[in-house]
C-alpha positions as CSV (number, residue, x, y, z in Angstrom):
1,M,20.8,31.6,1.8
2,G,22.7,32.8,-1.3
3,Y,22.0,29.6,-3.4
4,R,18.3,29.8,-2.3
5,T,17.9,33.3,-3.7
6,A,19.5,32.3,-7.0
7,N,17.2,29.3,-7.3
8,V,14.0,31.4,-6.9
9,T,14.7,33.1,-10.2
10,S,16.8,30.5,-12.1
11,Y,13.7,28.7,-13.6
12,K,12.3,32.0,-14.9
13,N,15.4,32.6,-16.9
14,K,15.5,29.2,-18.6
15,M,12.1,28.7,-20.1
16,N,11.4,25.4,-21.7
17,N,9.2,25.4,-24.8
18,I,6.5,23.0,-23.9
19,D,3.8,22.5,-26.6
20,Q,0.6,23.8,-25.1
21,K,-1.4,21.7,-27.5
22,I,-0.2,18.6,-25.8
23,V,-1.2,19.9,-22.5
24,I,-4.7,21.0,-23.7
25,E,-5.2,17.6,-25.3
26,Y,-4.2,15.9,-22.1
27,V,-6.7,18.0,-20.1
28,R,-9.5,17.3,-22.5
29,E,-8.8,13.6,-22.7
30,H,-8.5,13.1,-18.9
31,I,-10.9,15.5,-17.3
32,G,-13.7,13.0,-18.0
33,S,-12.2,10.7,-15.4
34,F,-12.8,13.4,-12.7
35,H,-16.4,13.7,-13.7
36,Q,-16.9,10.0,-13.7
37,Q,-15.3,9.5,-10.3
38,R,-17.6,12.1,-8.7
39,I,-20.6,10.4,-10.3
40,D,-19.4,6.9,-9.2
41,C,-18.8,8.1,-5.6
42,L,-22.3,9.7,-5.4
43,S,-24.0,6.6,-6.8
44,K,-22.4,4.5,-4.0
45,L,-23.1,7.0,-1.3
46,K,-25.3,5.8,1.6
47,L,-27.2,8.1,4.0
48,H,-26.2,6.3,7.1
49,D,-22.5,6.3,6.3
50,V,-22.6,10.0,5.9
51,L,-24.6,10.4,9.2
52,K,-21.9,8.6,11.1
53,R,-19.2,11.1,9.9
54,K,-21.0,14.4,10.5
55,N,-21.5,16.3,13.7
56,P,-25.1,16.0,15.0
57,Y,-24.5,18.7,17.6
58,L,-23.8,21.2,14.8
59,F,-27.2,20.4,13.2
60,R,-28.9,21.1,16.5
61,V,-27.2,24.3,17.3
62,K,-28.0,25.6,13.8
63,S,-31.6,24.7,14.5
64,L,-32.0,22.5,11.5
65,N,-35.4,20.9,12.2
66,V,-36.5,20.0,8.7
67,A,-35.4,16.6,7.5
68,S,-34.6,17.7,4.0
69,E,-32.4,20.5,5.3
70,I,-30.3,18.1,7.3
71,V,-30.1,15.5,4.5
72,K,-29.2,18.1,1.9
73,G,-26.6,19.8,4.2
74,I,-24.7,16.6,5.0
75,T,-24.9,15.4,1.4
76,D,-23.6,18.6,0.1
77,A,-20.8,18.7,2.7
78,H,-19.7,15.2,1.8
79,I,-19.8,15.9,-2.0
80,S,-17.7,19.1,-1.6
81,S,-15.1,17.4,0.5
82,N,-15.0,14.3,-1.8
83,E,-14.8,16.5,-5.0
84,E,-11.8,18.4,-3.6
85,T,-10.0,15.1,-2.9
86,I,-10.7,13.7,-6.4
87,F,-9.7,16.9,-8.1
88,D,-6.5,17.3,-6.1
89,D,-5.5,13.9,-7.3
90,W,-6.4,14.8,-10.8
91,L,-4.4,18.0,-10.7
92,E,-1.4,16.1,-9.3
93,G,-1.5,13.9,-12.4
94,L,-1.6,17.0,-14.6
95,V,1.4,18.6,-12.9
96,I,3.5,15.4,-13.3
97,F,2.5,15.1,-17.0
98,V,3.4,18.8,-17.7
99,N,6.7,18.5,-15.9
100,E,7.6,15.2,-17.6
101,K,7.1,17.0,-21.0
102,A,9.0,20.1,-20.0
103,Y,11.9,18.7,-17.9
104,G,11.6,14.9,-17.9
105,G,10.1,14.8,-14.4
106,R,8.6,11.8,-12.8
107,K,6.4,10.6,-10.0
108,S,8.7,10.2,-7.0
109,G,9.2,6.9,-5.4
110,V,10.3,8.6,-2.1
111,S,7.7,8.6,0.6
112,G,6.0,12.0,1.1
113,I,7.3,13.3,-2.2
114,D,5.0,13.7,-5.3
115,L,7.4,14.8,-8.0
116,E,11.1,14.7,-8.8
117,F,12.9,16.4,-11.6
118,D,16.4,17.8,-12.6
119,K,16.9,21.3,-13.8
120,D,20.1,23.4,-13.9
121,F,22.1,20.7,-12.1
122,I,19.5,20.7,-9.2
123,R,17.3,17.8,-8.1
124,Y,14.0,19.3,-7.2
125,I,11.7,17.3,-4.8
126,V,8.1,18.6,-4.8
127,S,5.2,18.1,-2.5
128,I,2.0,19.1,-4.5
129,K,-0.9,20.7,-2.8
130,S,-4.1,22.3,-4.2
131,G,-3.9,25.7,-2.5
132,P,-1.6,27.7,-0.1
133,N,-3.6,27.2,3.1
134,W,-3.6,23.4,3.0
135,G,-2.3,22.4,6.4
136,N,-1.8,23.1,10.1
137,K,1.5,23.3,11.9
138,S,1.8,19.5,12.5
139,Q,1.0,18.8,8.8
140,I,3.6,21.3,7.7
141,D,6.1,19.9,10.1
142,K,5.5,16.4,8.7
143,M,6.2,17.8,5.2
144,K,9.5,19.2,6.4
145,R,10.4,15.9,7.9
146,D,9.5,14.2,4.6
147,F,11.7,16.7,2.7
148,A,14.6,16.0,5.1
149,T,14.2,12.2,4.8
150,A,14.0,12.5,1.0
151,K,17.2,14.6,0.9
152,K,19.0,12.2,3.1
153,T,17.9,9.3,0.9
154,L,19.0,11.0,-2.3
155,L,22.3,12.2,-1.0
156,T,23.2,8.7,0.2
157,S,23.5,7.6,-3.5
158,N,25.1,10.9,-4.6
159,S,26.6,13.1,-1.9
160,K,27.4,15.9,-4.3
161,M,23.8,16.2,-5.5
162,N,22.2,19.6,-4.9
163,V,18.7,18.8,-3.7
164,V,16.1,21.6,-3.3
165,A,12.6,21.0,-1.7
166,V,9.5,22.8,-3.0
167,N,5.9,22.9,-1.8
168,G,3.9,23.5,-4.9
169,C,0.4,24.9,-4.7
170,C,-1.8,24.7,-7.8
171,Y,-3.7,28.0,-7.1
172,G,-3.3,31.0,-4.8
173,K,-0.4,33.3,-3.9
174,D,2.3,33.4,-1.3
175,K,4.2,36.6,-0.7
176,N,7.2,34.9,0.9
177,P,8.2,31.9,-1.2
178,V,11.4,31.3,0.7
179,K,10.6,29.2,3.8
180,D,12.6,27.4,6.4
181,Q,14.1,24.4,4.6
182,Y,12.0,24.7,1.4
183,F,10.4,27.0,-1.2
184,K,6.7,27.5,-1.6
185,Y,5.5,28.3,-5.1
186,C,1.8,29.0,-5.7
187,G,-0.5,29.6,-8.6
188,Q,1.2,31.2,-11.6
189,E,4.7,30.8,-10.0
190,F,4.2,27.1,-9.5
191,W,2.9,26.3,-13.0
192,E,5.8,28.4,-14.5
193,F,8.3,26.5,-12.2
194,I,7.2,23.1,-13.4
195,S,6.7,24.0,-17.1
196,G,8.8,27.1,-17.9
197,D,5.7,28.8,-19.3
198,P,4.5,31.9,-17.3
199,E,1.1,31.8,-18.9
200,L,0.3,28.1,-18.4
201,Y,-1.8,28.7,-15.4
202,C,-4.3,30.6,-17.6
203,K,-4.0,28.3,-20.6
204,I,-5.4,25.3,-18.7
205,I,-8.6,27.0,-17.6
206,E,-10.5,26.7,-20.9
207,P,-9.9,23.0,-21.6
208,L,-11.0,22.2,-18.0
209,G,-14.5,23.1,-19.1
210,H,-14.5,20.4,-21.8
211,N,-17.9,18.6,-21.7
212,A,-18.5,20.1,-18.3
213,I,-22.2,21.0,-19.0
214,E,-23.1,17.5,-20.1
215,K,-21.2,15.9,-17.3
216,N,-22.8,18.2,-14.7
217,E,-26.2,17.5,-16.0
218,D,-25.6,13.8,-15.4
219,F,-24.4,14.5,-11.9
220,C,-27.3,16.8,-11.1
221,R,-29.8,14.1,-12.2
222,L,-28.1,11.6,-9.9
223,Y,-27.9,14.1,-7.1
224,A,-31.6,14.7,-7.2
225,C,-32.3,11.0,-7.2
226,R,-30.1,10.4,-4.2
227,L,-31.8,13.2,-2.2
228,N,-35.2,11.8,-3.1
229,C,-34.1,8.5,-1.6
230,F,-32.3,9.8,1.4
231,I,-35.0,12.2,2.7
232,P,-37.8,9.6,3.3
233,E,-35.1,7.2,4.7
234,F,-34.1,9.8,7.2
235,V,-37.7,10.5,8.1
236,K,-38.3,6.8,8.7
237,D,-35.3,6.2,10.9
238,F,-34.8,9.5,12.7
239,C,-38.1,11.3,13.0
240,K,-40.9,10.9,15.6
241,P,-44.4,9.9,14.5
242,D,-45.4,13.6,14.6
243,G,-42.5,14.4,12.1
244,A,-40.1,16.1,14.7
245,I,-36.4,15.1,14.5
246,N,-35.6,12.4,17.1
247,W,-32.3,14.1,18.2
248,E,-31.5,11.5,20.9
249,K,-31.8,8.6,18.4
250,L,-29.7,10.5,15.9
251,V,-26.9,11.3,18.5
252,K,-26.9,7.7,19.8
253,Y,-26.6,6.4,16.2
254,N,-23.7,8.8,15.5
255,S,-21.8,8.7,18.8
256,G,-23.1,6.0,21.2
257,K,-20.6,3.5,22.6
258,I,-22.6,0.7,20.9
259,S,-24.2,1.3,17.6
260,A,-27.8,2.2,18.2
261,T,-30.3,0.1,16.4
262,L,-32.8,1.8,14.0
263,N,-35.8,-0.2,15.3
């Protein structure tokens, strides 16, 4: 474990002077793509597609008997999950950009690895995640297998290469960065690791808000329109003549062997 302990601190002692203006400009120029993707996804969203993915039993056990509550609940849940996916992809792009400027890093061509770069005669292979609590045991085990396969692939071409695996998390903390077969750097420690700048994790916050108010106003207008369309559609297809939720019809549509008709 000796070389592992040395590697934990080596990047802190060799700071690379990355121009923070370049990073800020990148964030401001590219954050619009995140906002546009979330708007595009919402504009394409269909009520019945979301209904097929959500748990109708949960609606029932929570005693959601108002159509607008159900529609808003499933729409909000879908939006939240979708936004996390879009933003995780966006953050991965930012990490690779920063690392490229700092250490000449690149998007990895090895399956299961997001980033590769060389520093202090070490080849780092990085799996990028948003936060520290990203996966269950089977998902973490898969990441370990990906690391092992990537190391084997890289060592085939250069048996003397020192390859170190890192699970990098864009936010959060982890008190024990030294794991079995890899390191886990979170939040400030991760941004410093890929950039050499111990304050970068704070510096990127301000530019992330670039045009956020205007873009969120556009999103909120579209969100209101989608709800206004979804609610009467739900009432028409899944409510009884007296207005009560037709739970049997909803469950059949969601979970029946053969797709239930809406007639």
